[in-house]
Structures are given as C-alpha cells and as structure tokens.
N, C-alpha and C positions, 0 to 999 in steps of 0.2 A: 504494499500499499504506499501511496505517496501522501505524507502529512505536510500540510502547509500551515504555519502559524501566522495569522494575521495580527493577532494581539493577545497578550496574556498579562493579567494583573488586575489590581483594583480599579484601574481606569477603563478596562474593557477586556473582553475575551472573545476570541473567534478563531476557529480552526477548520480547515477544509480537508476532506478526505478523498483522495483520488479526483479532485476537482468536481465532485458530484454531491457529497454530503457536507453540510455545515454543522459543526458543533459549536453551539452558542452564537448569540447575535448581539454582543455587548458593546457595539460601536454605533455611532450615529450613522444614518444612512450615507451621508456623503463620505465619511472616513471609511466606511465598509467598502463602498464602491471603488474608492481610491486604492485601498489595500488589495482588493481583488485585481484591479487593473495592473498594479505594480508586480503582481505575481502571474500575469498573463491569464487571468480568469475573469469570467463575467458572471453576472446574476443569472443569465440564461442557462448556464451550465448546472446550476444548483438545482438538485431535485427535491430536497427536503432540509429542514433545519431542526436539530434536536437540541433543546434547551434543558440545562440541569435544573434551574429554579428561576423564579421570576424577579430576582434583583437586577437593577438596571445594568450593572457590569456584565450581565449575561444575556439580557433580553431586550436591550435598548432599541434595536432595529426590528424587532419581531413583527410590529404592525406593518412597517414598511415592507418587509419581505413578504408578508401575506398579501398585501395589496399588489405585489409584484408577481403573484401567482405561485409563491413557494409555500408548501405545506409546513406548518409549525407544530412540532411535538413538545409538549410541556407537561410537568406533573399535574395530575387531575385536580388537586386542591388549589392549584394556581390557575384559576380559570380564564385568565387572559384579559379580564376586564380592565385591569390597571393599565394595560398597554393597548386597549381597544382593538384587539386582534379580531379580524373578521371571522365569523362563525364557520363559514364554508371552507376555510383553510386551517382551522384550529383542531388539533387532535390531542385532548387532554388524556393521559394515561397514568396507570399505577405501575409500581415495580412489578416485574413478572410478565408484563405485556410485551409481545413481539410485534413488530411492524415490518412489512416487506415494502421495500422501495426499489423497483427494478430488480437488479441482481444482488441486492443487499437485504439481509435480515437483521434487524436492530432490536435487541432485547433490553428493556429498561430494568434497572436494578435500584433498590432503595439505598440512599446514602444517609449520612448522619450530619445534618446542618442545623443544629439547634432545634428550634420549634418549627422551622420551615421545611416543607416538602422539597426533597432534592433527589435527583436521579443520576445514576451513572448509566453507561451504555456498553453493551457488548455488540460489536459490529462484525458480521460475517459477509465477506465478499465471495460469493459462490462462483464467480468467474475465475478468480485467482486462488480460491480455497485458502484465504488468509483471514486472520481473526485479530481484532483489536479490542482492548478494554480500556475504557475512558472513565475516570473518576476525579471529581474536583469538588472543592468546598465542603469537605467531609473530615470530621475529627479522626476517623478511622475507616478502614475498608473491611467489611466482614466477609465479603465474597472471596472465593478461592477459584479465580479463573483458570480454566483448563485449556491446553493447546493454544495458547495465545501467542501471536507473532509480534504484536505491537502493544506496548503499554503507554498510556497517557495518564499521569497521575500528578495531582497537586503536591507540591512540597513548599508550603507557604512560609514557614519560619523555622528557625533553630532556637532552642530553648535559651541558650546562653545570650543570644541577642535580645530576646524579650526582656530578660532580667537586666541586661545593660540599659535598655530603653527606660525601664522603670527607675533604675538608679540615677539616670541622667535627667529624669523628669520629662522625658519625651512621650511617655505613655502612662496613663492611669492604670490602677489596678483593675478597675471595671472594664477598660478596654482590652487588658491583657486577658481577662476571664472570657470576654467575648471572642477573642482570637483562638484561645484554647478550645472553646466549645464548637467552633464553626470551621476550623481549618486544620490541615494536616501538618504535623512537624516533620523534620527530617528523620527524627528518631523513629516515629511511627511509620513512616514510609519505608524505612530500611527494615523494620520488623515485618511489614507487609511482604516486601520483596523477598525476604529470607524465608517466608513461610510458604511460598508458592513455587511450582515447577517452572524453571526459567529456561529449560533446554531448547525450546523452540522460539524463544524471544529473539527477535532481530534488532529491535530498537526500543529504548525507553525514552519517553519525552517527559520532561519535568515542567509542570505548569504553575502559574499563579504564584510565582516567588515574590515575596515581599521585598521592596527596595530598601527598607530600614531594618527589618528583622531577620534577615538572612544574607548569606554570602554565596552568590551564585557559583563562583569558582569552587568553593569548598564543597557545595552540594553536588556539583557535577563529579568532582574527584572522589568523594566518598561513595557515591552510588556506583560509579564505575569500578571502584576497588571492591565493593561488596558483591557485585553481580557479574563482573567481567563482561558486561554488555556495552555497546555504544550508547551514550547518553547525550541527549540533545536538550538544550534550554530553550523553551518557547518564548 
C-alpha cells in the first residue's frame, strides 16, 4: 500500500491510502485540496473518507467532502450534525462494522478516547492482498491485529516531556490528565508493538506526535530499535 501523509497533529490530520481512501479530514477544504495537489492527488480519486472521531482536527472538511460526492464514515454516536454532513453521504457506524469500498474491506474497531466515541480501522486491499491497521487518539490499543503489513498508530507524547512541561509551567495538571486519558504515549505504543506479531509488517507509521511533549527523532529511533522495522513519521 502507498501511504501519503497530508497532515498529522493537533492542527489537523489527513492520510491517503493508495490514492483512494482518505483517513481523517482534519484540514480546511482549501488546505486539503492544496495538500492533495502537492502530492499529485485530486478529490476525484477519493472513494471514501473514514473519520476516527468528530473533533475538528479530524473532521474539519467532512461536510465539504460530502458535498463533493465523497462518502463519510464516522462513529455512530457522532451523528455529523456538528459538521452539517449531508445525510445521503453519511455512514455512521459502530466498532465491529465492515464497509466495502470497491476493492477494499474496512472494518471499524473501538478505540479509547475519553468519553468520546472513537474508531480505528482495519483496511484490506483485496487487489494486493495487503492489510493495514490504523489507530489514533487512543490511550491504549486493545486489539491484536493479525497478518498486518502496515501499521499506522499514534505516538503523541513521552512521559518525561509531559513532566518537564509541568515543571516549567507550560502545562497544567488538568491538561496533563486530559492528554493521558485521550492519547497514546511512546511507552504504551512500544508495549502494543511488542505484544503483536510483526513478521509481516513492512512499514510502521507514527502519527499525531506532539510538538511540545515528544521528541520525534527519539520516537523513531526507539521504535525502530524495538521492532527492527522501517518507521516513518507522519
């Protein structure tokens, strides 16, 4: 599979799989179109958009995409009203539901993002017989993905940098608790990777890295050392 990262982080998230499936829509319509164009992609190539949850950094362009004729898949309790997504393009689903989009089967799985409904996705490309697992904005991952070739997982922070931010007065204890409850640490990501079979994994993509509470180089080096797999920072 070809993974194209358009944006990743608290200001917006969007990733394209094989030029056909969009994971997240967290950019403004203009920024999204520009990012696609810079990567030799167009909206006309996108068959569907799968959104993990209804926060703006993941869903900002959802209504625009629906108006452009692209189907929007979103957690069922996040009914799309906040983003005014047109009903004929909206597909609210629960974890466990599988949707077929041309040669792809996409299965939604439940994530842990505080009180908010949040989904991860297994993507099977039947043409290439390749599998991808996507998980973001989750304190931990309870799934054990099998026979996966591509992993896309959030590594938002490192504990030491959170503590440093508290000591320097750059973060409140309340904000730290919110981060701990809603996002994945490097430590939890490594525990997850060490708990699953990685023999068929070709690439690991690291998503949603905090600019303040993490060191991107350290994260890449530590995950590569633990897994022996190529690691890419989105």
